[in-house]
NUDOKE-262415 format. One line per field, with one value per residue (C-alpha): residue in one letter; x, y negated, z negated. Coordinates in steps of 0.05 Angstrom, whole numbers. Layout:
N
r: [a;...] $
px: [X;...] $
py: [Y;...] $
pz: [Z;...] $
END
This chain:
249
r: [m;r;a;f;m;r;w;v;g;v;r;e;d;a;k;r;a;p;r;r;r;v;p;t;l;d;g;m;d;i;l;e;g;r;r;l;l;s;s;a;h;a;a;a;e;h;g;g;s;s;g;h;g;h;d;g;d;v;h;g;n;g;q;v;r;k;d;p;q;f;y;e;l;y;q;g;p;k;r;a;d;l;n;v;v;a;a;s;a;r;f;k;e;n;q;g;l;v;l;r;g;e;m;a;g;k;i;n;t;t;p;a;t;a;n;d;n;s;f;f;v;f;g;i;n;r;g;s;a;l;a;a;t;n;a;p;f;v;n;r;p;n;i;k;f;d;a;l;v;i;v;t;v;s;n;t;t;g;i;t;a;s;v;r;d;l;v;t;g;v;s;t;n;l;s;p;d;t;v;k;i;a;g;r;h;v;q;v;t;v;d;p;a;l;l;p;v;p;t;g;g;k;p;t;s;e;w;t;f;n;l;w;p;r;s;s;a;t;v;v;p;p;g;t;t;n;i;t;s;f;i;p;e;n;g;m;a;p;i;a;g;p;h;g;h;g;h;h;h] $
px: [1654;1665;1675;1609;1577;1616;1591;1509;1519;1497;1550;1509;1513;1459;1476;1443;1360;1327;1375;1358;1396;1395;1349;1357;1335;1402;1453;1412;1420;1491;1514;1443;1478;1553;1509;1483;1546;1578;1518;1515;1591;1585;1534;1573;1630;1591;1563;1513;1464;1434;1371;1364;1352;1367;1386;1333;1318;1343;1305;1343;1323;1331;1278;1294;1245;1239;1196;1173;1226;1229;1301;1321;1339;1272;1233;1166;1097;1108;1068;1054;1070;1133;1152;1188;1182;1203;1238;1264;1311;1324;1343;1289;1302;1273;1247;1310;1330;1257;1255;1203;1188;1135;1112;1072;1014;978;1015;981;983;951;976;935;999;1073;1067;1035;1085;1141;1200;1229;1298;1339;1411;1456;1521;1561;1633;1655;1714;1659;1611;1672;1678;1607;1564;1530;1488;1500;1492;1483;1562;1541;1499;1543;1518;1541;1474;1401;1339;1283;1216;1171;1098;1083;1020;1047;1080;1045;1089;1153;1223;1297;1358;1424;1489;1538;1597;1591;1536;1478;1411;1357;1289;1245;1180;1121;1103;1163;1128;1071;1044;987;960;1028;1075;1115;1155;1197;1238;1307;1334;1398;1437;1422;1465;1529;1587;1630;1710;1730;1664;1640;1590;1517;1515;1553;1513;1474;1412;1379;1318;1302;1234;1228;1175;1209;1264;1266;1326;1320;1357;1421;1411;1355;1328;1270;1293;1240;1266;1318;1325;1368;1365;1446;1470;1464;1424;1441;1404;1385;1388;1335;1318;1353;1421;1480;1468;1525;1527] $
py: [-1635;-1566;-1538;-1569;-1530;-1462;-1475;-1473;-1425;-1350;-1295;-1246;-1172;-1128;-1080;-1131;-1152;-1195;-1253;-1307;-1366;-1420;-1480;-1547;-1562;-1539;-1573;-1635;-1631;-1633;-1673;-1726;-1732;-1755;-1794;-1826;-1839;-1874;-1919;-1941;-1949;-2025;-2037;-2003;-2023;-2100;-2079;-2052;-2014;-1945;-1972;-1902;-1890;-1845;-1771;-1742;-1705;-1641;-1606;-1534;-1464;-1488;-1549;-1614;-1675;-1751;-1797;-1799;-1836;-1842;-1837;-1911;-1892;-1844;-1874;-1843;-1832;-1838;-1776;-1764;-1682;-1694;-1739;-1685;-1697;-1636;-1564;-1513;-1456;-1376;-1313;-1275;-1202;-1149;-1208;-1253;-1325;-1365;-1430;-1479;-1550;-1597;-1660;-1716;-1697;-1632;-1601;-1587;-1526;-1536;-1591;-1604;-1636;-1636;-1701;-1665;-1608;-1601;-1573;-1561;-1541;-1522;-1528;-1487;-1498;-1430;-1460;-1443;-1488;-1509;-1538;-1579;-1623;-1618;-1678;-1695;-1742;-1827;-1853;-1781;-1762;-1713;-1672;-1613;-1549;-1484;-1443;-1467;-1437;-1469;-1467;-1490;-1509;-1510;-1523;-1480;-1417;-1424;-1420;-1389;-1386;-1372;-1371;-1398;-1375;-1436;-1399;-1341;-1368;-1322;-1326;-1293;-1294;-1276;-1239;-1284;-1254;-1290;-1350;-1387;-1457;-1481;-1551;-1592;-1530;-1492;-1428;-1381;-1325;-1296;-1228;-1245;-1206;-1257;-1305;-1261;-1301;-1326;-1314;-1364;-1381;-1382;-1331;-1344;-1369;-1435;-1445;-1506;-1532;-1595;-1601;-1643;-1645;-1663;-1691;-1669;-1627;-1672;-1714;-1777;-1853;-1866;-1896;-1861;-1783;-1750;-1730;-1761;-1753;-1704;-1674;-1693;-1758;-1747;-1687;-1612;-1581;-1514;-1446;-1414;-1336;-1291;-1323;-1376;-1347;-1344;-1287;-1258;-1210] $
pz: [-382;-355;-428;-446;-395;-423;-493;-457;-408;-404;-401;-354;-388;-356;-414;-470;-463;-458;-439;-386;-364;-414;-383;-381;-457;-487;-436;-455;-525;-521;-460;-468;-536;-496;-444;-507;-536;-478;-468;-538;-553;-540;-584;-640;-624;-643;-707;-679;-737;-727;-769;-801;-874;-925;-899;-942;-1011;-1009;-1065;-1067;-1039;-973;-971;-955;-945;-917;-899;-834;-773;-705;-686;-664;-591;-571;-522;-508;-539;-624;-631;-701;-687;-665;-729;-778;-847;-880;-861;-897;-888;-925;-908;-937;-951;-897;-858;-827;-812;-826;-811;-825;-805;-829;-781;-795;-758;-732;-683;-608;-597;-532;-496;-436;-390;-396;-431;-500;-500;-566;-574;-654;-645;-698;-700;-739;-766;-779;-786;-724;-692;-641;-699;-720;-660;-635;-662;-597;-624;-630;-703;-724;-725;-786;-742;-716;-702;-664;-651;-634;-653;-608;-609;-546;-538;-465;-416;-376;-416;-486;-544;-538;-568;-557;-594;-557;-592;-566;-584;-541;-491;-503;-498;-527;-528;-579;-587;-593;-662;-696;-689;-729;-723;-769;-776;-786;-795;-747;-766;-729;-759;-731;-734;-763;-717;-660;-698;-719;-758;-706;-703;-755;-787;-850;-888;-883;-959;-934;-866;-859;-810;-784;-747;-688;-656;-583;-532;-466;-428;-376;-354;-386;-365;-395;-459;-479;-505;-516;-588;-633;-701;-745;-810;-850;-819;-806;-832;-847;-905;-936;-914;-974;-990;-1017;-1089;-1079;-1084;-1026;-975;-939;-879] $
END
């Protein structure tokens, strides 16, 4: 457990800004998954089925699409704006890493209460030793990551985004102009410098991603989750480079 906390903690370093201590959301993405693993272990041993279907159709150029489907352990409002149906990730020249998600319904950009908030979490696998073992989600053993890019739509703070490097513990807030939400689509652009190749990691041409929306950042009872859906359903999709070719740092 102590090692897990180090993964999601933030190294205090006044010389580099903007950084802030990682809020509950990050630790929950990993620690909540471990709690779910414990509570669902008995069901799995007795032949319990995850109930999920195809991982999704990868269309190349960093794109993946699937039928709308809520995570079977999700207990919360079945909001269409949190049911992901498509996503893409590409390194683009003179822009950076562009991450996009498409929901089954229009995203509410002006939530009235905390119950209407949205969180769109892109997990990035850069091939580190951490990513090789970090598979925290029940029934989704192939979703492994060592960095997070999170877009938050909050009734109190508006639309914000941040990058969390789980290998170094560094958290960086992104500029508001890096995020675009229109209709059913969310997009965030990340400076690749915020996602350095970790020790023992792979070149960016071999990086992969997954997108999981969530309805809340609050702690929920063991055996439940605020994570609403995944794409790919149980795996990672390739991140494309400029013009569809692998991009190397």
